[in-house]
TIDRENKOL-802000 format. One line per 10 residues: number of its first residue (from 1); for each residue x, y, z of N, C-alpha, C. Coordinates in steps of 0.1 Angstrom, whole numbers. Atoms other than C-alpha are relative to their C-alpha. Example, Ala and Ser with C-alpha at 12.3 -4.5 7.8 and 13.67 -1.06 7.14 Angstrom:
<rs>
1 = 9:-12:0:123:-45:78:9:12:0; -9:-11:0:137:-11:71:-8:11:8
</rs>
This chain:
<rs>
1 = -8:-8:9:-549:634:-42:14:-5:1; -14:5:1:-514:622:-54:8:10:-8; -9:-10:6:-484:644:-63:14:-4:1; -15:3:1:-448:639:-74:7:14:0; -8:-12:0:-421:665:-68:14:-4:-4; -14:2:4:-386:668:-85:7:12:5; -7:-11:-7:-362:689:-64:15:-2:1; -14:2:0:-325:693:-70:8:13:5; -6:-13:-5:-318:726:-51:11:-3:10; -10:1:-11:-291:733:-26:-6:4:13
11 = 5:-4:-13:-294:744:10:-3:15:1; 4:-14:-1:-313:776:16:-15:2:3; 14:-3:-3:-346:793:20:-10:-7:-9; 9:7:9:-361:776:-11:-2:-14:5; 0:14:-5:-353:742:4:-9:-1:13; 9:0:-12:-369:752:38:-14:1:-4; 14:-1:4:-401:762:20:-4:-13:-6; 4:13:6:-401:729:0:-4:-10:11; 3:9:-11:-400:709:32:-14:5:7; 13:-5:-6:-428:732:47:-12:-4:-8
21 = 12:2:8:-450:727:17:-3:-15:-1; 3:14:1:-447:689:13:-6:-5:13; 6:4:-13:-454:685:50:-14:5:2; 14:-5:-1:-484:708:48:-9:-7:-9; 9:8:8:-498:689:19:-2:-14:6; 1:13:-7:-491:656:38:-11:1:11; 10:-2:-11:-512:670:67:-14:1:-6; 13:-1:7:-540:675:41:-3:-12:-8; 3:13:6:-539:639:31:4:-2:-15; -5:1:14:-520:644:-2:11:-11:0
31 = -10:11:1:-500:612:-10:11:6:-10; -10:-6:8:-466:623:-23:13:-9:-1; -13:6:3:-434:610:-39:10:11:-4; -9:-10:3:-403:632:-40:13:-5:-4; -13:4:4:-370:630:-58:9:12:3; -9:-11:-4:-341:650:-43:14:-4:-1; -15:3:0:-303:652:-43:3:-9:12; -4:8:-11:-285:627:-21:5:8:12; -7:-5:-12:-275:635:15:-5:14:3; 5:-13:-4:-297:666:19:-2:0:16
41 = 1:0:-14:-295:676:56:-14:1:5; 14:-2:-4:-332:684:56:-9:-12:-3; 9:12:4:-344:650:44:-7:-5:12; 6:5:-11:-351:639:79:-12:8:5; 11:-9:-4:-375:668:83:-13:-3:-8; 11:4:9:-397:654:55:-9:-10:8; 9:9:-7:-428:636:69:3:-14:-4; -4:14:3:-421:598:71:-10:-7:-10; 9:7:9:-452:590:51:3:4:-15; -3:-5:14:-437:608:20:12:-9:-5
51 = -10:9:6:-417:584:-3:11:9:-6; -12:-8:4:-382:598:-10:9:-9:-9; -10:6:8:-359:588:-38:12:10:-2; -11:-9:1:-324:603:-41:7:-2:-14; -7:0:13:-306:612:-74:7:13:-2; -7:-12:4:-280:636:-87:-6:7:-12; 6:-5:13:-297:640:-121:9:11:-6; -10:-9:6:-266:656:-136:6:-7:-12; -5:5:12:-249:651:-169:10:-12:2; -10:10:-2:-221:630:-155:-5:-13:8
61 = 5:10:-8:-244:607:-136:-9:-10:-9; 8:10:8:-260:574:-149:-15:3:2; 14:-3:-2:-293:587:-134:-5:11:-10; 4:-9:10:-293:613:-161:-8:-7:-11; 7:8:9:-305:585:-183:-11:-8:7; 9:9:-7:-322:562:-158:-12:7:7; 10:-6:-8:-342:587:-138:-12:4:-8; 12:-2:8:-365:599:-166:-8:-12:-3; 7:13:2:-373:563:-173:-8:-4:12; 7:3:-12:-382:558:-137:-12:9:2
71 = 11:-9:-2:-404:589:-136:-12:-4:-9; 10:4:9:-423:578:-167:-8:-12:4; 6:12:-4:-429:544:-154:-9:2:13; 7:-3:-12:-440:557:-120:-13:8:-3; 12:-8:4:-464:582:-136:-11:-9:-6; 10:10:6:-481:554:-156:-6:-9:10; 5:9:-10:-483:531:-127:-8:6:11; 5:-7:-12:-491:555:-98:-11:10:-4; 10:-10:5:-512:580:-119:-2:12:10; 1:-12:-9:-505:612:-99:-10:10:-6
81 = 9:-11:4:-529:641:-100:8:12:-4; -9:-11:3:-499:665:-102:14:-4:0; -15:1:-1:-462:666:-109:5:14:1; -5:-14:-2:-442:696:-98:16:0:0; -15:-1:1:-406:705:-108:4:13:7; -5:-11:-7:-387:728:-85:13:5:-6; -11:-6:7:-363:751:-104:0:-6:-14; 1:3:14:-359:750:-142:6:-14:-4; -6:13:4:-335:720:-145:-9:-12:2; 9:11:-4:-359:697:-127:-11:-2:-10
91 = 11:1:10:-385:705:-154:3:-10:-11; -4:10:10:-365:683:-178:-5:-14:3; 5:13:-4:-378:653:-159:-15:-2:-4; 14:1:1:-414:661:-167:-4:-8:-13; 4:8:12:-428:634:-191:-11:6:-7; 11:-3:7:-452:639:-218:-12:-9:4; 10:8:-7:-481:627:-197:-12:9:2; 13:-9:0:-517:640:-200:-9:-4:11; 9:4:-11:-531:623:-169:0:9:12; -1:-9:-12:-522:652:-145:5:13:-4
101 = -5:-13:3:-513:688:-143:15:0:3; -14:-1:-1:-476:695:-148:4:14:3; -3:-13:-6:-463:723:-127:15:2:0; -13:-5:-3:-430:742:-126:-1:11:10; 0:-10:-11:-425:761:-94:12:9:-1; -11:-9:2:-403:792:-99:2:9:12; -3:-9:-11:-387:810:-70:10:11:-4; -9:-10:5:-365:831:-92:-3:2:-15; 3:-3:14:-365:846:-127:8:-10:-9; -7:9:9:-356:820:-154:7:8:-11
111 = -7:-7:12:-332:829:-182:-6:-3:-13; 6:5:12:-349:808:-208:-12:-8:3; 12:8:-1:-381:789:-214:1:-14:-5; 0:13:7:-368:758:-231:-1:-12:9; 2:11:-10:-369:738:-199:-14:-4:1; 14:2:-4:-406:741:-197:-9:-5:-11; 8:4:11:-418:725:-229:-12:-9:3; 11:9:-4:-439:699:-211:-8:5:12; 7:-5:-12:-452:722:-184:-13:7:-4; 14:-6:3:-489:732:-182:-1:14:7
121 = 2:-12:-7:-486:760:-156:13:3:8; -11:-5:-8:-458:781:-141:-5:6:13; 4:-5:-13:-463:787:-104:11:9:5; -10:-10:-3:-444:819:-95:-3:6:14; 2:-4:-13:-438:831:-60:-1:15:2; 3:-14:-1:-441:868:-68:-3:5:-14; 4:-5:13:-455:890:-96:12:3:-10; -11:-3:10:-421:900:-110:5:-12:-8; -4:12:7:-414:864:-120:-10:-2:-12; 10:1:11:-447:864:-140:3:10:-11
131 = -4:-10:10:-436:896:-157:12:-5:-8; -12:5:6:-403:879:-165:-4:-11:-11; 3:11:9:-417:847:-181:-9:5:-11; 8:-5:11:-443:867:-201:9:8:-10; -9:-7:9:-415:889:-214:9:-9:-9; -8:10:8:-397:857:-226:-9:-7:-10; 9:6:10:-428:847:-245:-9:-11:5; 8:10:-6:-446:824:-221:-15:4:-2; 14:-3:3:-483:822:-232:-10:-9:7; 9:9:-7:-496:793:-211:-3:6:14
141 = 5:-4:-13:-510:795:-176:11:4:10; -9:-4:-11:-493:813:-147:-9:1:12; 7:-2:-13:-503:814:-110:11:6:9; -9:-6:-10:-488:835:-82:-4:-7:13; 1:6:-13:-485:813:-51:13:1:7; -13:-3:-7:-460:825:-26:4:-10:10; -5:9:-10:-441:810:2:-7:2:14; 3:-2:-14:-449:804:39:11:-6:8; -10:5:-9:-427:797:68:-6:-6:13; 4:5:-13:-429:779:101:-1:12:10
151 = 2:-12:-8:-444:806:124:1:-3:15; -2:3:-14:-436:788:157:11:9:5; -11:-7:-7:-416:810:181:10:-10:5; -10:9:-5:-383:795:190:9:7:10; -8:-6:-10:-359:801:218:13:6:-7; -12:-6:6:-331:825:209:13:-7:4; -13:6:-3:-296:812:206:7:8:11; -8:-7:-10:-273:821:235:11:8:-7; -9:-9:7:-253:851:223:15:-4:2; -14:4:-2:-221:836:238:4:-10:-10
161 = -4:10:10:-222:809:211:8:7:-11; -7:-8:11:-210:837:187:9:10:7; -9:-9:-7:-189:855:213:-5:14:0; 6:-13:0:-213:884:215:-5:3:14; 4:-4:-13:-218:902:248:-15:3:1; 14:-4:-2:-252:907:263:-1:16:1; 2:-14:-1:-266:942:261:3:8:-12; -4:-7:12:-252:951:227:-11:-3:-11; 9:3:11:-275:955:196:5:-10:-10; -4:10:10:-274:926:172:-8:1:-13
171 = 6:0:13:-281:928:135:3:-13:-7; -1:14:6:-287:895:117:-4:0:-15; 4:2:14:-287:886:80:3:-15:-3; -1:14:4:-293:851:66:-1:-2:-15; 0:3:15:-285:839:31:13:-5:-5; -12:4:6:-260:826:7:10:11:-2; -11:-11:2:-227:845:5:3:1:-15; -2:-3:14:-231:855:-31:-2:15:-3; -1:-14:2:-227:889:-47:-14:7:1; 13:-6:1:-264:896:-53:-7:2:14
181 = 5:-1:-14:-271:892:-15:4:13:7; -4:-14:-5:-254:926:-9:6:0:14; -5:0:-14:-237:915:23:12:9:2; -11:-10:-2:-207:938:16:-6:13:3; 7:-13:-3:-232:967:17:-4:0:14; 5:1:-14:-246:955:50:12:1:10; -12:-2:-9:-210:952:65:4:15:1; -4:-14:-1:-203:988:55:-10:8:8; 10:-7:-8:-236:998:70:2:-2:15; -2:3:-15:-230:981:104:13:7:5
191 = -12:-8:-5:-195:998:105:-4:14:4; 4:-14:-4:-214:1031:108:-9:0:12; 9:1:-11:-237:1019:136:8:-3:13; -8:2:-12:-220:1024:169:-5:-11:9; 3:11:-9:-218:993:191:-7:-12:-6; 8:11:5:-239:972:168:9:-12:-5; -6:12:4:-228:936:162:-7:-6:-11; 6:5:11:-234:918:130:2:-15:-1; -1:14:2:-242:881:126:-4:-3:-15; 2:5:13:-239:866:91:-2:-15:0
201 = 3:14:-1:-256:833:89:-1:-6:-15; 0:6:13:-248:813:58:15:-4:-5; -13:3:6:-219:803:35:0:2:-15; 0:-2:15:-208:808:-1:13:5:-5; -13:-3:7:-182:819:-26:6:14:4; -5:-13:-3:-180:855:-14:6:1:15; -4:-1:-14:-170:846:22:14:6:2; -13:-5:-2:-133:853:18:0:15:-2; 1:-15:3:-140:888:3:-7:7:11; 8:-7:-11:-165:896:31:9:0:12
211 = -9:0:-11:-140:886:57:11:11:-1; -11:-10:2:-113:908:41:-6:14:2; 6:-13:-2:-138:937:40:-2:4:15; 1:-2:-14:-145:933:77:13:4:6; -13:-3:-5:-108:934:84:4:14:-5; -3:-13:5:-103:965:62:-7:11:8; 8:-10:-7:-130:983:81:3:0:15; -4:1:-14:-115:973:114:-11:-3:10; 11:3:-8:-147:958:128:-1:-15:3; 0:14:-3:-136:922:134:-6:-4:13
221 = 6:3:-13:-147:924:170:-15:2:1; 14:-1:1:-182:932:159:-8:-8:-10; 7:8:10:-189:908:131:3:-15:2; -1:15:-2:-195:870:135:-5:-7:-13; 4:8:10:-197:845:107:-5:-13:6; 6:12:-7:-221:818:120:0:-12:-8; 1:12:9:-218:794:90:-14:-3:-4; 13:5:4:-246:775:74:-7:-6:12; 8:6:-11:-274:767:99:-12:-7:-6; 12:7:5:-300:741:92:-13:7:4
231 = 11:-8:-5:-324:762:113:5:13:5; -5:-13:-3:-315:799:113:-9:8:10; 10:-8:-8:-345:809:134:5:4:14; -5:-5:-13:-328:809:168:10:12:-1; -9:-11:2:-302:833:154:-8:13:-3; 9:-12:3:-329:856:140:-6:4:13; 7:-3:-12:-348:854:173:9:7:10; -9:-6:-10:-317:865:193:4:14:-5; -5:-13:5:-312:896:171:-11:11:3; 9:-12:-2:-327:931:174:-5:5:-14
241 = 4:-4:14:-329:938:136:4:-11:-10; -3:9:11:-330:915:106:1:8:-13; -2:-8:11:-316:929:74:1:-8:-13; -1:6:14:-321:918:37:6:11:-9; -6:-11:8:-296:939:17:2:-3:-15; -2:5:13:-300:921:-16:-2:10:-11; 2:-8:12:-296:938:-50:-11:-7:-9; 10:7:8:-319:911:-65:-7:-10:10; 7:10:-9:-346:892:-45:-14:0:-5; 14:1:5:-379:879:-60:-10:-1:11
251 = 9:1:-11:-394:873:-26:7:4:13; -7:-3:-12:-372:871:5:-6:-8:12; 5:9:-10:-380:841:27:4:5:14; -6:-4:-13:-358:855:55:-9:11:7; 9:-10:-5:-382:884:59:-12:-6:7; 11:7:-6:-410:860:66:4:-7:13; -6:7:-12:-388:841:91:2:10:11; -3:-10:-10:-379:873:109:-14:5:6; 13:-3:-5:-416:883:112:-6:-10:9; 5:11:-9:-424:849:126:6:0:14
261 = -7:-1:-13:-398:855:153:-2:14:7; 3:-14:-6:-412:891:160:12:9:0; -12:-9:1:-380:908:148:-3:10:-11; 2:-11:10:-382:941:129:10:-2:-12; -8:3:12:-369:940:93:3:13:-7; -5:-10:9:-349:963:71:3:-7:-13; -3:6:12:-348:955:34:2:10:-11; -1:-9:12:-337:970:1:-13:-1:-8; 12:0:8:-363:978:-25:2:-9:-12; -1:11:11:-356:946:-45:-15:-3:-4
271 = 14:2:5:-387:935:-65:-9:-8:10; 8:8:-9:-399:908:-41:-4:8:13; 4:-7:-12:-398:928:-8:-8:13:-3; 8:-12:4:-411:959:-26:-15:-3:-3; 14:4:2:-442:939:-35:-8:-1:12; 8:3:-12:-453:930:0:4:8:12; -3:-8:-11:-435:954:23:-4:14:-2; 5:-14:0:-448:988:32:9:8:10; -10:-7:-8:-422:1013:44:-6:7:12; 5:-6:-12:-428:1023:80:-12:-7:6
281 = 11:8:-5:-457:998:84:4:-14:4; -5:14:-4:-442:963:84:15:-2:-2; -14:0:2:-406:972:77:5:13:-4; -6:-12:6:-382:998:66:7:-3:-13; -5:2:14:-372:1000:29:11:10:-3; -11:-9:4:-339:1014:16:3:-2:-15; -5:2:14:-324:1019:-19:10:-11:0; -10:11:2:-303:990:-33:14:7:0; -14:-4:0:-266:995:-25:2:12:9; -1:-12:-8:-273:1024:-1:4:-4:15
291 = -4:4:-14:-252:1014:30:-3:10:10; 3:-11:-9:-257:1048:46:-15:-1:4; 14:1:-2:-295:1044:42:-3:-12:9; 2:12:-8:-294:1009:57:5:3:15; -5:-4:-13:-273:1022:86:-10:9:8; 10:-9:-6:-299:1049:92:-12:-7:5; 11:8:-3:-327:1024:91:2:-8:13; -3:8:-12:-310:1002:117:0:9:12; 0:-9:-12:-304:1032:140:-14:3:4; 13:-4:-4:-340:1042:138:-8:-10:8
301 = 6:11:-7:-352:1008:149:6:-2:14; -7:2:-13:-326:1005:177:-3:11:9; 2:-12:-8:-334:1040:189:-15:2:5; 14:-2:-2:-372:1036:190:-7:-14:2; 8:12:-3:-390:1007:208:-14:1:-6; 14:-1:6:-423:1021:195:0:-3:-15; -1:4:14:-411:1019:159:2:-15:-2; -2:15:1:-398:984:164:-13:-8:2; 12:7:-3:-431:973:179:-10:2:-12; 9:-2:12:-451:989:150:4:-9:-12
311 = -4:8:11:-430:971:124:-2:-15:2; 3:14:-3:-433:938:142:-15:-3:-1; 15:3:1:-471:941:145:-4:0:-15; 4:0:14:-474:950:108:5:-12:-8; -5:12:7:-451:922:97:-8:-13:4; 7:11:-4:-470:897:118:-14:-1:-7; 13:0:7:-503:908:102:2:-4:-15; -3:4:14:-488:905:67:2:-15:-2; -3:14:0:-475:871:75:-13:-8:1; 12:7:-2:-509:859:86:-9:1:-12
321 = 10:-2:11:-529:875:58:5:-5:-13; -4:3:14:-507:867:28:9:-12:-1; -10:10:1:-481:841:37:-2:-11:10; 3:10:-9:-499:816:59:1:-14:-6; 1:13:5:-497:778:55:-13:-3:-6; 13:2:5:-534:777:51:-2:5:-14; 3:-7:13:-535:802:22:9:-7:-11; -9:5:11:-505:787:3:-3:-14:-3; 3:14:3:-513:750:7:-13:-1:-7; 13:0:6:-549:756:-2:0:5:-15
331 = -1:-5:14:-539:775:-33:6:-11:-9; -5:11:8:-519:745:-45:-11:-10:-2; 10:10:1:-548:722:-38:-11:5:-10; 10:-5:10:-572:745:-58:5:-1:-14; -6:1:13:-548:746:-87:-1:-14:-6; 1:14:4:-546:708:-89:-15:-4:-3; 14:3:1:-584:705:-84:-6:6:-13; 6:-7:12:-591:730:-112:4:-7:-12; -4:8:12:-571:709:-137:-9:-13:0; 8:13:0:-589:677:-126:-15:3:-4
341 = 14:-4:4:-623:695:-130:-1:2:-15; 0:-3:14:-614:708:-164:2:-13:-9; -2:13:7:-602:673:-175:-12:-8:0; 13:7:0:-634:657:-164:-10:6:-9; 9:-7:9:-654:683:-182:3:-3:-15; -3:3:14:-635:677:-214:-3:-14:-4; 3:14:3:-639:640:-211:-15:-2:-3
</rs>
């Protein structure tokens, strides 16, 4: 089986999943070619057998003209069984080519459908995205194939790296510093939890405002900005609670990463987490924007080892049952095979 991928995303959970998936398919003997942005820090994590081409594919770049030509020629010569665009803009690269299934993988709600004119199937990582594309008028095939994460346990980072003393409770949140991630809400919540320290792992446009809020609340001694981390797992593993305070989240990769490190999770009732989390069973759910509710959920976990263990056990089971490499990689292989079978039957 042969597959091409077009990926022009930035650094974050979606990129970590992309690497996980192409490597998982490589382990299943899928021959792959990928096109990504230049100088991605995670390129070296891609299996060496996968052919990588770098391109900006933006309006001001010569590749805006040359790359579609390269893709068409490669498709005719190499004859892939599948081509997959990651994020809407990459779908513009999809040629009018009938020899394979043309997939757009969506990790968030698209605003419009015009990018997908040459797409056969939209692979959505949660049901709310399917609802969104249907509401926009999509009538072609959709599939729900979610994410998986690396489930290996890692050694926790030394708390002294972030100037955090031993013995204090640590709350961790990983993600881009943008408004919808709700990190301001989490900062207000941690301000209410006595002695708790907060690690914010990531970077983004809201960082200045978040630092100002920390200062206004007078909790500079309890909040650490860890910056962007290629592998956030050691920071999650060193924490007592992982929190996803987003106002909008179609899945929530960091929840899966926390479960893999056996760390209990608190999340808002954003569409993605609400789909697969069960309050009190594999995590604690709070209302969006409710910093007092998040503070109470954090306290409940910190005050009860039994509750923390219950949530970890439930999260581990959900991870294995619903978000394993085996389940997700095999779902992609079945999707590609189903198209090949249909094409042979039509011929």
